[in-house]
C-alpha positions as CSV (number, residue, x, y, z in Angstrom):
1,M,0.0,0.0,0.0
2,D,1.2,3.6,-0.6
3,S,1.6,4.2,3.1
4,D,4.1,1.3,3.2
5,A,5.7,2.0,-0.2
6,I,9.5,2.6,0.0
7,P,11.2,5.4,-2.1
8,V,13.6,4.2,-4.7
9,M,16.3,6.8,-4.7
10,G,19.1,5.4,-6.9
11,L,19.6,3.0,-9.7
12,G,22.8,1.5,-11.2
13,L,23.2,-0.8,-14.2
14,I,26.0,-2.2,-16.4
15,T,25.3,-4.8,-19.1
16,S,26.5,-5.6,-22.6
17,L,24.2,-2.7,-23.7
18,G,26.0,0.0,-21.8
19,R,27.7,1.2,-18.6
20,Q,24.9,3.3,-17.1
21,V,21.1,3.1,-16.7
22,A,20.5,5.7,-19.4
23,E,22.6,3.9,-22.0
24,N,20.8,0.6,-21.3
25,H,17.4,2.2,-21.4
26,E,18.1,3.9,-24.8
27,A,19.4,0.7,-26.3
28,V,16.3,-1.2,-25.2
29,K,14.1,1.6,-26.6
30,G,15.9,1.3,-29.9
31,G,15.4,-2.5,-30.0
32,K,19.1,-3.3,-29.8
33,T,20.6,-6.4,-28.3
34,G,24.0,-6.8,-26.5
35,I,24.2,-10.4,-27.7
36,R,26.5,-10.9,-30.7
37,H,28.9,-13.3,-32.4
38,L,32.0,-13.8,-30.4
39,E,35.4,-14.8,-31.8
40,R,36.1,-18.0,-29.9
41,G,37.5,-20.2,-32.7
42,E,36.2,-23.7,-32.9
43,G,33.5,-24.9,-30.6
44,P,29.8,-25.6,-30.3
45,P,27.4,-23.0,-31.6
46,Y,26.4,-21.8,-28.1
47,L,30.0,-20.8,-27.4
48,Q,30.0,-18.5,-30.4
49,Y,27.2,-16.2,-29.2
50,G,26.9,-14.2,-26.0
51,A,27.3,-10.9,-24.3
52,P,30.8,-9.4,-25.0
53,S,32.9,-8.6,-22.0
54,L,32.5,-5.0,-20.8
55,D,35.1,-3.8,-18.3
56,P,33.7,-1.6,-15.5
57,V,35.1,1.8,-14.7
58,I,36.8,1.9,-11.3
59,P,37.1,5.3,-9.7
60,D,40.2,6.7,-7.9
61,M,40.3,5.6,-4.3
62,P,42.8,5.5,-1.4
63,K,45.7,3.0,-2.0
64,K,44.8,1.0,1.1
65,I,41.3,0.4,-0.2
66,F,42.3,0.0,-3.8
67,S,44.8,-2.8,-2.8
68,Q,41.7,-4.9,-1.8
69,M,40.4,-4.7,-5.4
70,K,42.6,-7.7,-6.2
71,F,40.0,-9.9,-4.4
72,L,37.2,-8.8,-6.7
73,N,36.7,-11.1,-9.7
74,R,35.2,-9.9,-12.9
75,G,31.6,-10.3,-11.9
76,A,32.1,-8.6,-8.5
77,R,33.6,-5.6,-10.3
78,L,30.5,-5.3,-12.4
79,G,28.4,-5.3,-9.3
80,F,30.7,-2.6,-7.7
81,H,30.3,-0.4,-10.8
82,A,26.5,-0.6,-10.6
83,A,26.5,0.1,-6.9
84,L,28.5,3.2,-7.4
85,E,26.1,4.5,-10.0
86,A,23.1,3.9,-7.7
87,L,24.8,5.7,-4.8
88,G,26.1,8.5,-7.0
89,S,22.6,9.5,-8.1
90,L,21.9,10.4,-4.4
91,G,25.0,12.3,-3.8
92,A,27.3,12.3,-0.7
93,D,25.2,14.7,1.3
94,H,22.4,12.2,2.3
95,G,23.0,12.5,6.0
96,V,22.5,8.8,6.8
97,P,25.1,7.6,9.4
98,P,26.9,4.3,8.6
99,E,25.1,2.3,11.2
100,R,21.8,3.1,9.6
101,R,22.9,1.9,6.1
102,A,21.9,-1.6,5.1
103,L,23.6,-3.7,2.4
104,F,22.4,-6.9,0.7
105,V,24.4,-8.4,-2.2
106,A,23.3,-11.3,-4.4
107,S,26.1,-13.1,-6.4
108,G,25.0,-15.8,-8.9
109,D,28.5,-15.6,-10.3
110,H,30.6,-18.2,-12.2
111,T,33.6,-16.0,-13.1
112,Q,36.0,-18.3,-11.4
113,A,34.4,-21.6,-12.4
114,G,37.3,-22.5,-14.7
115,C,41.1,-23.0,-14.2
116,E,42.5,-20.6,-16.7
117,F,44.7,-19.1,-14.0
118,M,46.8,-22.3,-14.2
119,L,47.4,-22.2,-18.0
120,P,50.8,-20.3,-17.9
121,A,52.3,-22.7,-15.4
122,I,50.9,-25.8,-17.2
123,G,52.4,-24.5,-20.5
124,D,55.8,-24.2,-18.9
125,A,55.5,-27.7,-17.4
126,L,54.7,-29.2,-20.8
127,A,57.4,-27.3,-22.7
128,G,60.1,-29.8,-23.9
129,S,58.1,-32.8,-22.6
130,G,56.5,-35.5,-24.6
131,P,52.7,-35.5,-25.2
132,R,50.7,-35.9,-22.0
133,E,53.9,-35.6,-19.9
134,L,53.9,-33.0,-17.2
135,D,57.1,-31.9,-15.5
136,Q,55.9,-31.6,-11.9
137,V,59.1,-29.7,-10.8
138,K,58.6,-27.1,-13.6
139,L,54.9,-26.9,-12.7
140,N,55.6,-26.1,-9.1
141,R,58.3,-23.6,-9.9
142,S,56.3,-21.8,-12.5
143,A,53.1,-21.7,-10.4
144,M,55.0,-19.9,-7.7
145,N,55.7,-17.0,-10.2
146,K,52.8,-17.1,-12.7
147,V,49.7,-18.1,-10.7
148,N,47.9,-15.5,-8.7
149,P,48.3,-16.7,-5.0
150,F,44.8,-15.3,-4.3
151,F,43.0,-17.4,-6.8
152,L,41.0,-19.2,-4.1
153,L,39.9,-15.9,-2.6
154,D,38.8,-14.6,-6.0
155,S,36.1,-17.3,-6.0
156,L,34.5,-16.3,-2.7
157,Q,30.9,-15.1,-3.2
158,N,31.0,-12.5,-0.5
159,N,34.0,-10.5,-1.7
160,L,32.0,-7.6,-3.2
161,F,29.9,-7.5,0.0
162,S,33.0,-7.1,2.2
163,F,34.5,-4.5,-0.2
164,L,31.4,-2.4,-0.5
165,S,30.8,-2.5,3.2
166,A,34.2,-1.0,3.8
167,Y,34.4,1.4,0.8
168,C,30.9,2.9,1.2
169,Q,30.6,2.5,5.0
170,F,27.5,0.3,5.2
171,M,27.5,-0.8,8.9
172,G,23.8,-1.6,9.5
173,P,21.8,-4.8,8.7
174,N,23.5,-6.8,6.0
175,T,24.1,-10.1,4.3
176,S,25.5,-11.8,1.2
177,L,23.4,-14.2,-0.8
178,A,24.8,-16.9,-3.1
179,S,21.9,-17.9,-5.4
180,F,20.7,-18.1,-9.0
181,S,18.2,-16.0,-10.8
182,P,16.0,-14.8,-8.0
183,G,19.0,-13.7,-5.9
184,G,18.6,-10.0,-6.8
185,G,14.9,-10.1,-5.9
186,H,15.7,-11.7,-2.6
187,A,18.3,-9.0,-1.9
188,L,15.7,-6.3,-2.7
189,E,13.2,-7.8,-0.4
190,L,15.7,-7.9,2.5
191,A,16.6,-4.3,1.8
192,A,12.9,-3.3,1.8
193,R,12.3,-5.2,5.1
194,S,15.2,-3.4,6.8
195,I,13.6,-0.1,5.9
196,R,10.0,-1.1,6.7
197,F,11.0,-2.5,10.1
198,G,12.9,0.7,11.0
199,Q,16.3,-1.1,11.1
200,A,17.8,1.2,8.5
201,D,17.3,4.5,6.7
202,M,19.1,3.5,3.6
203,A,19.4,0.1,2.0
204,L,21.3,-1.0,-1.1
205,A,20.4,-4.2,-3.0
206,V,23.0,-5.4,-5.5
207,G,22.9,-8.3,-7.9
208,Y,25.7,-9.4,-10.2
209,G,26.5,-12.4,-12.4
210,S,28.9,-13.5,-15.1
211,W,28.0,-16.7,-17.0
212,I,30.2,-16.3,-20.1
213,N,33.3,-18.4,-19.3
214,D,33.5,-21.8,-21.1
215,I,33.2,-24.0,-18.1
216,S,29.9,-22.3,-17.1
217,L,28.6,-22.6,-20.6
218,Y,29.4,-26.3,-20.9
219,E,27.6,-26.9,-17.6
220,L,24.5,-24.9,-18.6
221,H,24.5,-26.8,-21.9
222,G,24.6,-30.1,-20.0
223,L,21.5,-29.0,-18.1
224,G,19.8,-28.4,-21.4
225,L,19.3,-24.7,-20.7
226,L,21.2,-23.0,-23.5
227,S,20.0,-22.1,-27.0
228,S,21.5,-23.9,-29.9
229,C,22.1,-20.5,-31.5
230,R,21.2,-21.9,-35.0
231,G,19.8,-18.5,-35.9
232,G,22.6,-16.5,-34.4
233,A,21.9,-13.8,-31.8
234,S,18.2,-13.8,-32.8
235,S,18.0,-17.4,-31.6
236,Y,17.2,-16.1,-28.1
237,R,13.4,-15.9,-28.3
238,P,11.8,-15.7,-24.8
239,L,8.1,-16.5,-24.6
240,D,8.0,-17.5,-28.3
241,R,6.9,-20.9,-29.3
242,G,10.2,-21.4,-31.2
243,R,12.3,-20.8,-28.1
244,D,15.1,-23.4,-27.3
245,G,16.9,-22.0,-24.3
246,F,18.8,-18.9,-23.3
247,I,22.1,-17.1,-24.3
248,A,24.3,-16.3,-21.3
249,G,25.5,-12.8,-20.4
250,E,27.0,-10.9,-17.6
251,G,26.2,-7.7,-15.7
252,G,25.6,-5.8,-12.5
253,A,22.5,-4.0,-11.2
254,A,21.8,-2.0,-8.0
255,V,18.7,-0.4,-6.4
256,L,19.0,2.1,-3.5
257,L,16.1,2.4,-1.1
258,M,15.5,4.9,1.6
259,S,12.9,5.6,4.3
260,R,10.5,8.4,3.5
261,E,12.0,10.6,6.2
262,A,15.6,10.1,5.1
263,A,14.6,10.6,1.5
264,E,13.0,14.0,2.3
265,R,16.1,15.1,4.2
266,A,18.5,13.9,1.5
267,S,16.9,15.4,-1.6
268,S,14.2,17.8,-2.7
269,Q,13.8,15.6,-5.8
270,Y,10.9,13.2,-5.9
271,P,12.1,9.6,-5.8
272,A,12.6,7.7,-9.0
273,A,9.9,5.2,-8.0
274,L,8.2,3.6,-5.1
275,L,8.7,-0.1,-4.2
276,Q,5.2,-1.1,-3.2
277,G,5.9,-4.7,-2.2
278,C,8.0,-7.9,-2.6
279,G,7.3,-11.6,-2.3
280,N,9.2,-14.9,-2.5
281,C,8.1,-18.5,-2.7
282,S,9.5,-21.9,-3.4
283,E,7.8,-24.5,-5.6
284,T,8.7,-28.0,-6.6
285,A,7.2,-30.3,-9.1
286,S,7.3,-33.2,-6.7
287,P,9.1,-34.0,-3.4
288,H,12.0,-35.7,-5.3
289,S,12.3,-33.6,-8.4
290,I,13.7,-30.2,-9.4
291,R,11.7,-30.2,-12.6
292,V,9.9,-26.9,-13.2
293,P,6.4,-27.2,-11.7
294,D,3.3,-26.4,-13.9
295,D,2.6,-23.1,-12.1
296,V,6.0,-21.9,-11.0
297,T,5.2,-18.3,-10.2
298,V,1.4,-18.3,-9.4
299,R,1.8,-18.1,-5.6
300,V,4.5,-15.4,-5.6
301,M,2.6,-13.1,-7.9
302,Q,-0.6,-13.6,-5.9
303,K,1.1,-13.0,-2.6
304,T,2.8,-9.8,-3.9
305,L,-0.5,-8.4,-5.3
306,E,-2.3,-9.2,-2.0
307,F,0.4,-7.5,0.0
308,C,0.0,-4.4,-2.2
309,A,-3.8,-4.6,-2.1
310,M,-3.8,-4.5,-5.9
311,N,-5.9,-6.2,-8.6
312,P,-4.1,-7.7,-11.6
313,G,-5.9,-5.2,-13.8
314,D,-4.2,-2.3,-11.9
315,L,-0.8,-3.3,-13.4
316,G,0.7,-1.4,-16.3
317,C,2.7,-4.5,-17.4
318,V,4.2,-7.7,-16.2
319,I,7.9,-8.4,-16.7
320,P,8.3,-12.2,-16.5
321,H,11.5,-14.1,-15.9
322,G,11.3,-15.3,-19.5
323,S,14.5,-17.3,-19.7
324,G,13.6,-18.9,-23.0
325,S,13.6,-22.5,-21.8
326,R,10.8,-24.7,-23.2
327,D,9.4,-25.9,-19.8
328,G,10.2,-22.8,-17.8
329,D,8.5,-20.3,-20.1
330,R,5.5,-22.6,-20.5
331,S,5.1,-22.8,-16.7
332,E,5.5,-19.1,-16.3
333,L,3.1,-18.2,-19.1
334,N,0.6,-20.6,-17.6
335,S,1.1,-18.8,-14.2
336,I,0.7,-15.3,-15.7
337,L,-2.5,-16.4,-17.5
338,K,-4.0,-17.7,-14.3
339,V,-3.1,-14.6,-12.3
340,L,-4.2,-12.0,-14.8
341,G,-7.5,-13.8,-15.5
342,E,-9.9,-11.4,-17.3
343,S,-7.1,-8.8,-17.5
344,A,-4.9,-11.0,-19.7
345,D,-5.7,-9.1,-22.9
346,R,-5.2,-5.7,-21.3
347,V,-1.9,-6.0,-19.3
348,P,1.2,-6.3,-21.6
349,V,3.7,-9.0,-20.9
350,W,7.3,-7.8,-21.6
351,G,10.3,-10.2,-21.9
352,L,13.7,-8.5,-21.5
353,K,16.4,-11.1,-21.4
354,A,17.0,-11.2,-25.2
355,Y,18.3,-7.6,-24.9
356,T,21.1,-8.4,-22.4
357,G,21.5,-12.2,-22.2
358,H,20.7,-14.0,-19.0
359,M,22.8,-12.4,-16.3
360,G,22.0,-14.7,-13.3
361,A,21.4,-12.7,-10.1
362,A,21.8,-9.4,-12.0
363,S,18.9,-10.0,-14.3
364,D,15.9,-9.5,-12.0
365,L,17.2,-6.2,-10.6
366,A,18.2,-5.1,-14.1
367,E,14.6,-5.7,-15.4
368,I,13.2,-3.7,-12.5
369,I,15.4,-0.9,-13.4
370,L,14.5,-1.0,-17.1
371,G,10.9,-1.3,-16.1
372,I,11.1,1.9,-14.1
373,E,12.6,3.8,-17.0
374,A,10.1,2.5,-19.5
375,V,7.0,3.0,-17.3
376,R,8.1,6.5,-16.6
377,E,7.7,7.2,-20.3
378,Q,4.5,5.1,-20.4
379,R,5.9,3.0,-23.2
380,I,7.6,-0.4,-23.4
381,S,9.6,-1.7,-26.3
382,G,8.8,-5.1,-27.9
383,T,9.8,-8.5,-26.7
384,L,12.8,-9.0,-28.9
385,H,12.7,-11.8,-31.5
386,F,9.1,-12.7,-30.5
387,E,6.7,-13.9,-33.2
388,Q,4.0,-16.0,-31.7
389,T,3.5,-18.0,-28.5
390,E,1.7,-21.3,-28.1
391,R,-2.0,-21.5,-28.8
392,E,-3.1,-21.7,-25.2
393,F,-1.3,-18.4,-24.4
394,L,-2.6,-16.3,-27.2
395,P,-4.9,-14.4,-24.8
396,L,-1.7,-12.9,-23.3
397,R,-0.6,-9.5,-24.6
398,I,2.9,-10.2,-25.8
399,S,4.2,-8.2,-28.7
400,P,7.4,-7.7,-30.7
401,S,6.4,-4.1,-31.1
402,A,6.4,-1.2,-28.7
403,Q,3.2,-0.8,-26.6
404,Q,1.7,2.2,-24.7
405,L,0.9,1.6,-21.0
406,R,-2.0,2.7,-19.0
407,G,-0.9,2.1,-15.4
408,S,2.0,3.4,-13.4
409,S,2.8,0.2,-11.5
410,F,4.4,-3.0,-12.9
411,L,5.1,-6.5,-11.6
412,S,8.5,-8.1,-12.2
413,V,9.0,-11.8,-11.6
414,S,12.0,-14.1,-11.4
415,Y,12.5,-17.8,-10.7
416,G,15.3,-20.3,-10.7
417,I,16.3,-24.0,-10.7
418,G,14.5,-25.8,-7.9
419,G,11.5,-23.6,-7.9
420,Q,12.7,-20.5,-6.1
421,S,10.8,-17.4,-7.1
422,S,10.6,-13.7,-6.3
423,A,8.4,-10.8,-7.3
424,A,8.3,-7.1,-6.8
425,I,5.7,-4.4,-7.6
426,V,7.0,-1.0,-8.3
427,R,5.1,2.2,-8.9
428,V,6.7,4.9,-11.0
429,A,6.4,8.3,-9.3
């Protein structure tokens, strides 16, 4: 309800489409995708397409703090970049003491899933040896000089959390989450709770993920989740009947919340949006299966609508998880159809992952951010590469073309392997 709605005071986003929120919004408005052909040499088709790497911009900082950057892997740096943009939109004069600042970081990151850091030492150990012969002495000697001694620390999921806490002085309620797709949504709900329960005056939710290294891609392929990419970048077709999986990406996203009192003290500007409510649920197809259940997001959407005292017809649009998997999208579309009911032909359903690639725990926060920017203009772009969905979902309003919106609130939904789901309703101010 509006009396419980929480001001959204800052947004940060870095994806293959751009380094800031505005760049990403303009790219989506223009129907551009960050997915493209990558020069990887030989390999399966799914290794040839993805979101190209985009190095984050790291600001000047004290040497003592900067020295700790070596513990941030690639994905964590993307999350750091997004967090700084979200905080920068508020300015340094916000007046919130460190002990009233909450931080919740979700890392569905696979940056360090491979062993590339060992390649220089292995190359030295093989030099001058016969095929399949490894000189152990050379390997040990070379590893001492050519392998980063902190490689194990690089893989820790709470590195960004620790670094942000120190650099930005967040000393209130906090935690670090290691999860898959709904992780960012869970971080946002925890941030909202810390504000709603009076535990903090400022709360930052960050999600980041990098799924583009070869080991991660092989594993995702083994799970049957990746697109075959037979049609190139346009193969990623969320919600479409021709979908065959997703294309992986990487990115970071951050949403900054404040209490109403702190927001009024910090800025004369009206907040970017109001977070009306969040929800999360867990569904399983059966007690002994992680298969996607038939109605994977029905309960989480219903709970979030009930918390906000809203009817489905009040929504301007629904942003589904829309990963592009056969079973996942079918289950989600079935859920949306049931929840919208008679409003199904009036509330647009807008899939976004074909613009950026699937970014793990960064995707759900990224889609909330892009939703805020689009609803502010009362216009959403099309669902990229969409042509037509299955016959039973034709009542849903999914379009490859831009659509005008009627409402100022939208529902964003995310789910992951094992039936975890999260949802948020945001009203654009």
